[in-house]
C-alpha positions as CSV (number, residue, x, y, z in Angstrom):
1,X,120.4,-97.0,152.5
2,X,121.2,-96.4,148.8
3,X,122.6,-93.2,147.3
4,X,120.4,-90.7,145.6
5,X,120.4,-87.6,143.4
6,X,117.8,-85.1,144.7
7,X,116.5,-82.8,142.0
8,X,114.2,-80.1,143.4
9,X,112.1,-78.0,141.0
10,X,111.2,-74.6,142.7
11,X,114.4,-74.6,144.8
12,X,114.3,-70.8,145.2
13,X,111.0,-71.0,147.1
14,X,110.1,-71.1,150.8
15,X,109.6,-74.9,150.8
16,X,113.2,-75.5,149.9
17,X,114.5,-72.9,152.4
18,X,112.3,-73.9,155.4
19,X,111.8,-77.6,154.9
20,X,113.5,-79.5,152.1
21,X,117.1,-78.4,152.6
22,X,117.0,-78.7,156.4
23,X,115.6,-82.2,155.8
24,X,118.4,-83.1,153.4
25,X,121.0,-81.7,155.9
26,X,119.4,-83.9,158.6
27,X,119.6,-87.0,156.4
28,X,123.2,-86.4,155.7
29,X,124.1,-85.5,159.3
30,X,122.5,-88.8,160.5
31,X,124.0,-90.8,157.7
32,X,120.5,-91.8,156.4
33,X,121.9,-91.6,152.8
34,X,125.3,-93.0,152.0
35,X,126.1,-90.6,149.2
36,X,124.0,-87.9,147.5
37,X,123.8,-84.9,145.2
38,X,121.4,-82.0,145.5
39,X,120.4,-80.3,142.3
40,X,118.2,-77.2,142.7
41,X,116.3,-75.8,139.7
42,X,114.3,-72.6,139.3
43,X,113.9,-69.6,137.1
44,X,115.6,-67.2,139.5
45,X,119.1,-65.9,138.8
46,X,120.8,-67.1,141.9
47,X,123.3,-69.8,143.1
48,X,123.1,-72.7,145.5
49,X,125.3,-71.1,148.2
50,X,122.8,-68.3,148.5
51,X,119.9,-70.6,148.7
52,X,121.6,-72.9,151.3
53,X,122.6,-69.9,153.5
54,X,118.9,-68.9,153.6
55,X,118.1,-72.2,155.2
56,X,120.6,-71.9,158.1
57,X,118.0,-70.5,160.5
58,X,115.7,-73.4,159.9
59,X,118.1,-76.2,161.0
60,X,117.0,-77.7,164.3
61,X,119.6,-77.7,167.0
62,X,123.3,-76.7,166.5
63,X,124.8,-77.0,163.1
64,X,127.7,-79.3,162.5
65,X,129.9,-77.1,160.3
66,X,131.7,-80.1,158.8
67,X,128.4,-81.7,157.7
68,X,127.2,-78.3,156.5
69,X,130.2,-77.8,154.3
70,X,130.0,-81.3,153.0
71,X,126.3,-80.8,152.1
72,X,127.1,-77.5,150.3
73,X,129.9,-79.3,148.3
74,X,127.5,-81.9,146.9
75,X,124.8,-79.3,145.9
76,X,124.5,-77.3,142.7
77,X,122.0,-74.9,141.2
78,X,120.7,-74.8,137.6
79,X,118.6,-72.0,136.2
80,X,115.6,-73.5,134.6
81,X,112.6,-72.2,132.6
82,X,109.9,-74.8,133.2
83,X,108.5,-74.2,129.6
84,X,111.9,-74.6,127.8
85,X,112.6,-78.1,126.7
86,X,116.3,-77.2,126.0
87,X,116.7,-76.2,129.6
88,X,115.8,-79.8,130.7
89,X,118.3,-81.3,128.3
90,X,120.9,-79.0,129.8
91,X,119.7,-80.1,133.3
92,X,120.2,-83.7,132.4
93,X,123.8,-83.1,131.4
94,X,124.4,-81.3,134.6
95,X,122.9,-84.1,136.7
96,X,124.9,-86.8,134.8
97,X,128.1,-84.8,135.4
98,X,127.6,-84.5,139.1
99,X,126.6,-88.1,139.4
100,X,129.9,-89.1,137.6
101,X,131.9,-86.8,139.8
102,X,130.5,-88.1,143.0
103,X,130.3,-91.8,142.0
104,X,126.5,-92.0,142.2
105,X,124.4,-94.9,140.8
106,X,121.8,-92.8,139.0
107,X,119.0,-93.2,141.6
108,X,117.0,-90.0,141.2
109,X,114.2,-88.3,143.2
110,X,112.4,-85.5,141.5
111,X,110.7,-83.2,144.0
112,X,108.1,-80.8,142.5
113,X,108.1,-77.9,145.0
114,X,106.2,-75.8,142.6
115,X,102.6,-74.8,142.0
116,X,100.3,-77.6,140.8
117,X,99.7,-75.7,137.6
118,X,103.3,-76.6,136.6
119,X,103.1,-80.4,137.4
120,X,102.0,-81.6,134.0
121,X,104.5,-79.4,132.0
122,X,107.4,-80.3,134.3
123,X,106.6,-84.0,134.1
124,X,106.4,-83.9,130.3
125,X,109.7,-82.1,130.0
126,X,111.4,-84.4,132.5
127,X,110.3,-87.4,130.5
128,X,111.1,-85.9,127.1
129,X,114.6,-85.0,128.2
130,X,115.2,-88.5,129.5
131,X,115.9,-87.1,133.0
132,X,113.6,-89.8,134.3
133,X,112.4,-93.0,132.7
134,X,109.4,-95.2,133.2
135,X,110.5,-98.0,135.4
136,X,108.9,-100.9,137.3
137,X,109.2,-101.5,141.1
138,X,112.3,-103.7,140.8
139,X,114.2,-101.8,138.1
140,X,117.4,-100.0,138.9
141,X,118.6,-97.3,139.1
142,X,115.2,-96.1,140.3
143,X,113.5,-92.8,139.3
144,X,110.8,-91.5,141.7
145,X,108.7,-88.3,141.3
146,X,107.3,-86.5,144.3
147,X,104.4,-84.0,144.0
148,X,103.9,-81.6,146.9
149,X,100.3,-80.8,147.9
150,X,97.9,-79.4,146.9
151,X,97.5,-81.8,143.9
152,X,95.4,-79.5,141.7
153,X,93.0,-76.8,142.8
154,X,89.8,-78.9,142.3
155,X,88.6,-82.4,141.2
156,X,88.8,-81.6,137.5
157,X,92.3,-80.2,137.7
158,X,93.5,-83.1,139.8
159,X,92.2,-85.6,137.2
160,X,93.9,-83.7,134.4
161,X,97.3,-83.7,136.3
162,X,97.0,-87.3,137.1
163,X,96.3,-88.4,133.6
164,X,99.2,-86.4,132.3
165,X,101.6,-87.9,134.8
166,X,100.4,-91.5,134.2
167,X,101.1,-91.1,130.5
168,X,104.8,-90.9,131.3
169,X,105.4,-92.8,134.5
170,X,104.3,-95.9,136.4
171,X,102.2,-95.6,139.5
172,X,104.9,-97.2,141.6
173,X,107.2,-94.2,140.8
174,X,104.6,-91.6,141.7
175,X,104.5,-90.0,145.2
176,X,101.6,-87.6,145.9
177,X,102.6,-86.6,149.3
178,X,101.1,-85.1,152.4
179,X,103.9,-84.5,154.9
180,X,101.5,-84.8,157.8
181,X,101.5,-88.5,157.2
182,X,105.2,-88.7,158.0
183,X,105.0,-87.0,161.4
184,X,106.1,-89.5,164.1
185,X,102.9,-89.1,166.2
186,X,100.7,-89.5,163.1
187,X,102.5,-92.7,162.2
188,X,101.7,-93.8,165.8
189,X,97.9,-93.4,165.4
190,X,97.2,-96.6,163.6
191,X,99.8,-98.5,165.6
192,X,98.5,-97.5,169.0
193,X,94.9,-98.2,167.9
194,X,95.5,-101.6,166.3
195,X,98.0,-103.0,168.7
196,X,96.2,-102.1,172.0
197,X,93.1,-104.1,172.9
198,X,91.9,-101.3,175.1
199,X,91.1,-99.1,172.1
200,X,90.1,-101.1,169.1
201,X,86.9,-102.7,170.6
202,X,85.7,-99.1,171.5
203,X,86.6,-97.6,168.1
204,X,83.0,-97.5,166.8
205,X,79.6,-95.8,167.0
206,X,78.6,-97.8,170.0
207,X,81.2,-96.1,172.2
208,X,82.4,-93.0,170.4
209,X,80.2,-89.9,170.8
210,X,82.2,-87.6,168.4
211,X,85.6,-87.0,166.8
212,X,87.2,-83.6,166.7
213,X,90.0,-82.6,164.4
214,X,91.5,-79.2,164.9
215,X,94.3,-77.6,162.9
216,X,94.7,-73.9,164.0
217,X,97.4,-71.5,163.1
218,X,98.4,-68.4,164.9
219,X,99.9,-66.8,161.8
220,X,98.3,-65.3,158.7
221,X,99.0,-66.1,155.1
222,X,102.7,-65.0,155.3
223,X,103.1,-63.3,151.9
224,X,101.3,-66.1,150.1
225,X,98.3,-63.9,149.0
226,X,98.3,-64.9,145.3
227,X,98.3,-68.6,146.2
228,X,96.0,-68.5,149.2
229,X,93.4,-66.3,147.7
230,X,92.9,-68.9,145.0
231,X,92.7,-71.9,147.4
232,X,91.4,-70.8,150.8
233,X,91.4,-72.9,154.0
234,X,89.2,-75.6,152.5
235,X,91.4,-76.5,149.6
236,X,94.7,-75.7,151.4
237,X,94.2,-77.6,154.6
238,X,90.9,-79.6,154.8
239,X,91.5,-81.3,151.4
240,X,94.8,-82.9,152.4
241,X,95.9,-82.7,156.1
242,X,92.5,-82.9,157.8
243,X,90.8,-85.4,155.6
244,X,93.9,-87.7,155.7
245,X,93.8,-87.5,159.5
246,X,90.1,-88.3,159.4
247,X,90.8,-91.3,157.2
248,X,93.5,-92.5,159.6
249,X,91.1,-92.3,162.5
250,X,88.2,-93.9,160.6
251,X,89.9,-96.7,158.7
252,X,89.3,-100.4,159.2
253,X,92.1,-102.7,160.4
254,X,94.5,-103.4,157.5
255,X,96.0,-106.9,157.1
256,X,99.4,-105.4,157.8
257,X,100.6,-101.9,158.9
258,X,102.5,-101.4,155.7
259,X,102.4,-99.1,152.7
260,X,99.7,-100.3,150.3
261,X,97.6,-102.0,153.0
262,X,97.3,-98.7,155.0
263,X,96.6,-96.7,151.8
264,X,93.8,-99.0,150.8
265,X,92.1,-98.7,154.1
266,X,92.5,-94.9,154.2
267,X,91.0,-94.6,150.7
268,X,88.0,-96.6,151.6
269,X,87.0,-94.2,154.4
270,X,86.8,-91.1,152.1
271,X,84.5,-92.9,149.7
272,X,81.8,-92.8,152.5
273,X,82.1,-89.2,153.8
274,X,79.2,-86.8,153.6
275,X,79.1,-83.1,154.4
276,X,76.3,-82.1,156.9
277,X,76.9,-78.5,157.9
278,X,79.6,-75.8,158.3
279,X,80.5,-72.2,158.5
280,X,83.3,-70.1,156.9
281,X,85.3,-67.2,158.4
282,X,87.7,-64.6,157.1
283,X,90.1,-62.7,159.5
284,X,89.7,-59.0,159.6
285,X,92.3,-57.4,157.4
286,X,92.7,-60.3,155.0
287,X,91.4,-58.3,152.0
288,X,94.2,-55.8,152.7
289,X,96.9,-58.4,152.4
290,X,99.3,-58.2,149.4
291,X,98.0,-60.0,146.2
292,X,94.5,-60.5,147.7
293,X,91.5,-59.2,145.9
294,X,89.9,-56.3,147.6
295,X,86.4,-57.9,147.5
296,X,87.7,-61.5,148.2
297,X,85.3,-64.0,149.7
298,X,88.1,-66.6,150.3
299,X,87.7,-68.3,153.6
300,X,90.6,-68.3,156.1
301,X,88.5,-70.3,158.7
302,X,86.4,-73.4,158.3
303,X,84.3,-75.4,160.8
304,X,82.4,-78.4,159.4
305,X,80.4,-81.3,160.4
306,X,81.1,-84.5,158.4
307,X,79.9,-88.1,158.7
308,X,81.4,-91.4,157.7
309,X,78.4,-93.4,156.4
310,X,79.4,-97.0,157.1
311,X,78.5,-99.6,159.8
312,X,81.4,-98.6,162.1
313,X,80.7,-94.9,162.2
314,X,77.1,-94.4,161.3
315,X,75.7,-91.5,163.4
316,X,79.0,-90.3,164.7
317,X,79.8,-86.6,163.9
318,X,83.3,-85.7,162.8
319,X,84.0,-82.1,163.5
320,X,86.7,-80.3,161.6
321,X,88.0,-76.8,162.5
322,X,90.9,-74.9,161.0
323,X,91.9,-71.3,160.5
324,X,94.6,-68.7,160.1
325,X,95.3,-66.0,162.8
326,X,93.7,-67.9,165.6
327,X,94.6,-67.5,169.2
328,X,96.9,-70.5,169.4
329,X,98.8,-72.9,167.1
330,X,97.8,-76.5,167.6
331,X,96.9,-79.7,165.7
332,X,95.0,-82.2,167.7
333,X,92.5,-85.0,167.3
334,X,90.0,-85.8,170.1
335,X,88.1,-89.0,170.2
336,X,85.2,-88.3,172.7
337,X,83.8,-91.5,174.2
338,X,80.2,-91.6,175.3
339,X,79.3,-90.9,178.9
340,X,78.3,-93.8,181.1
341,X,75.4,-93.5,183.5
342,X,76.6,-91.5,186.5
343,X,76.1,-93.4,189.8
344,X,76.9,-90.3,191.8
345,X,75.3,-86.9,192.2
346,X,77.5,-85.2,189.7
347,X,80.0,-86.5,187.1
348,X,82.1,-84.2,184.9
349,X,81.1,-83.9,181.3
350,X,84.6,-83.0,180.1
351,X,86.2,-86.5,180.5
352,X,86.3,-89.8,178.8
353,X,88.2,-88.8,175.8
354,X,91.5,-89.5,174.0
355,X,93.5,-86.6,172.8
356,X,96.2,-87.1,170.1
357,X,98.4,-84.0,170.0
358,X,100.4,-83.6,166.8
359,X,101.7,-80.0,167.0
360,X,103.3,-78.2,168.7
361,X,103.7,-80.9,171.3
362,X,103.3,-84.5,170.3
363,X,101.7,-87.2,172.4
364,X,98.6,-89.0,173.7
365,X,96.4,-88.1,176.6
366,X,93.5,-90.1,178.0
367,X,91.1,-88.1,180.2
368,X,89.3,-90.3,182.8
369,X,87.1,-89.8,185.9
370,X,88.5,-90.5,189.3
371,X,87.4,-89.8,192.9
372,X,88.9,-86.7,194.4
373,X,91.1,-87.6,197.4
374,X,89.7,-86.8,200.7
375,X,86.1,-86.7,199.5
376,X,83.3,-89.3,199.6
377,X,81.8,-88.9,196.2
378,X,83.4,-86.0,194.4
379,X,84.6,-86.9,190.9
380,X,87.2,-85.0,188.9
381,X,88.8,-85.6,185.5
382,X,92.5,-86.5,185.3
383,X,94.9,-87.0,182.4
384,X,97.0,-90.0,181.7
385,X,99.7,-88.5,179.5
386,X,102.3,-89.9,177.0
387,X,104.7,-87.2,175.9
388,X,106.4,-88.5,172.7
389,X,109.3,-86.1,172.6
390,X,109.9,-86.3,176.3
391,X,110.3,-90.1,176.3
392,X,112.2,-90.6,173.1
393,X,114.2,-87.5,172.1
394,X,114.1,-83.7,172.5
395,X,114.4,-83.2,168.7
396,X,112.2,-85.8,166.9
397,X,113.0,-86.2,163.1
398,X,111.5,-83.5,160.9
399,X,108.5,-84.7,158.9
400,X,110.2,-83.9,155.6
401,X,113.4,-85.8,156.7
402,X,111.2,-88.9,157.4
403,X,109.4,-88.3,154.1
404,X,112.5,-88.2,152.0
405,X,114.0,-91.2,153.8
406,X,110.8,-93.2,153.2
407,X,110.7,-92.3,149.5
408,X,114.4,-93.4,149.1
409,X,113.4,-96.7,150.7
410,X,110.4,-97.0,148.3
411,X,107.9,-96.8,151.2
412,X,104.5,-95.9,149.8
413,X,102.5,-95.3,153.0
414,X,103.7,-91.6,152.8
415,X,102.1,-91.3,149.4
416,X,98.4,-90.5,148.8
417,X,96.8,-92.7,146.2
418,X,94.9,-90.9,143.4
419,X,91.6,-92.3,144.4
420,X,92.2,-90.8,147.9
421,X,92.9,-87.4,146.3
422,X,89.9,-87.7,144.0
423,X,87.5,-88.5,146.9
424,X,89.0,-85.8,149.0
425,X,88.4,-83.2,146.2
426,X,84.8,-84.5,145.9
427,X,84.3,-83.7,149.6
428,X,85.9,-80.3,149.3
429,X,83.7,-79.5,146.2
430,X,80.7,-80.5,148.2
431,X,81.7,-78.2,151.1
432,X,82.1,-75.3,148.6
433,X,78.9,-76.1,146.8
434,X,76.9,-75.7,150.0
435,X,78.0,-72.1,150.1
436,X,78.2,-71.8,153.9
437,X,77.9,-68.3,155.3
438,X,81.2,-66.3,155.6
439,X,81.8,-64.3,158.8
440,X,84.5,-61.9,159.8
441,X,86.6,-62.6,162.9
442,X,89.3,-60.8,164.8
443,X,92.9,-61.8,164.6
444,X,94.1,-63.9,167.5
445,X,90.5,-64.9,168.4
446,X,89.0,-68.4,168.4
447,X,87.2,-67.7,165.1
448,X,83.9,-66.0,164.2
449,X,81.5,-65.3,167.0
450,X,78.9,-67.1,164.9
451,X,80.8,-70.3,165.7
452,X,78.9,-70.3,169.1
453,X,75.6,-70.7,167.2
454,X,77.0,-73.6,165.1
455,X,78.2,-75.2,168.4
456,X,74.8,-74.9,170.0
457,X,73.0,-76.1,166.9
458,X,75.0,-79.4,166.9
459,X,75.6,-79.7,170.6
460,X,79.4,-79.6,170.3
461,X,81.9,-78.8,173.0
462,X,85.3,-78.3,171.6
463,X,87.9,-80.1,173.7
464,X,91.0,-78.4,172.3
């Protein structure tokens, strides 16, 4: 793999501490990059040694001190005011100096770990200072720009940001990322479906009763009140993670399981999604969180019924559920197949479904009916399990390590195309426009009590 200079805007934030630096350490430790430099940039008056030390607790497994010291040696920090053009000129000189010192080729990845409000201004200043130049797919050294979700706060803002970026850089250089797409098990979804004949013929409205996508968190907003109160669960989680998972489950077979082919099929799904019903929730005590408005109606919980209006999925409900401070942390997709006519006195209802577990444990589980041993006609559900981490390795690669490695390789399947983002925001705007009722729920519960009424109304039995 080629060398790279990683330039991170917003390096003093939690994303760098918790995800980006641990991912960079992992790439270096496993020799996924031959040579690299790490340049952190933010407004804070700090230094790289301090920022790196904050990341120590977020490294998986034991730390190789030799690799740790090597990583520190190739990392520098530059104080940067996002609005000052002169600061970007100084940053360019700093980047060129470290590239010369370390013998790097000039390949550069710019990671925008900052609020979406800064994307346009940062991009303009990066271009104006000559830090990155507009380049085609086969021009070297390459310059790639990575924009962390959420991409805007609504459809209008997303369009403005995209138009700004495209004035300065080519689409092949732009990565609008959702790190969920890089998780090992998520990458397996399309492969398992399209390479196993047992699933693909059943993946339609003739055999699928419903699809459930659940992303529940056991923690609250974690000192992110100012951000979260502006976005809420719908914009923060549904707009990217959940709709991208829905698109992966619902997409048609691509001609190849590669970058642009997969992105094209994902994008086609979101163009046909409609919002049927839903409810909102807010955990008790949310309005007392720091930097949250005392009369806030921001939702921390969403349950929604969506449909994909195309021949494959017509009539199949897609249920989405997400929330903060719920009773357990999990991300799962359940494809519930239709019941066959029962030839016995009683057949279990909670069977005939495929569970795709993403977090905290990753794997697939197929729940089937079998005869209970020692009985004549008693039927029980059993699971046929595939534990991903058990079979392959106890510490699968971090999603962000896979993400950075894929971008260095120029792999675009980890990037969300703008029409995907645009259609996802249209769905989110539709959800918000319907003004679903907002209910309070207790921390560490399964959500608002009113969810039971929603379940009865639509005949849903959550299987996670």
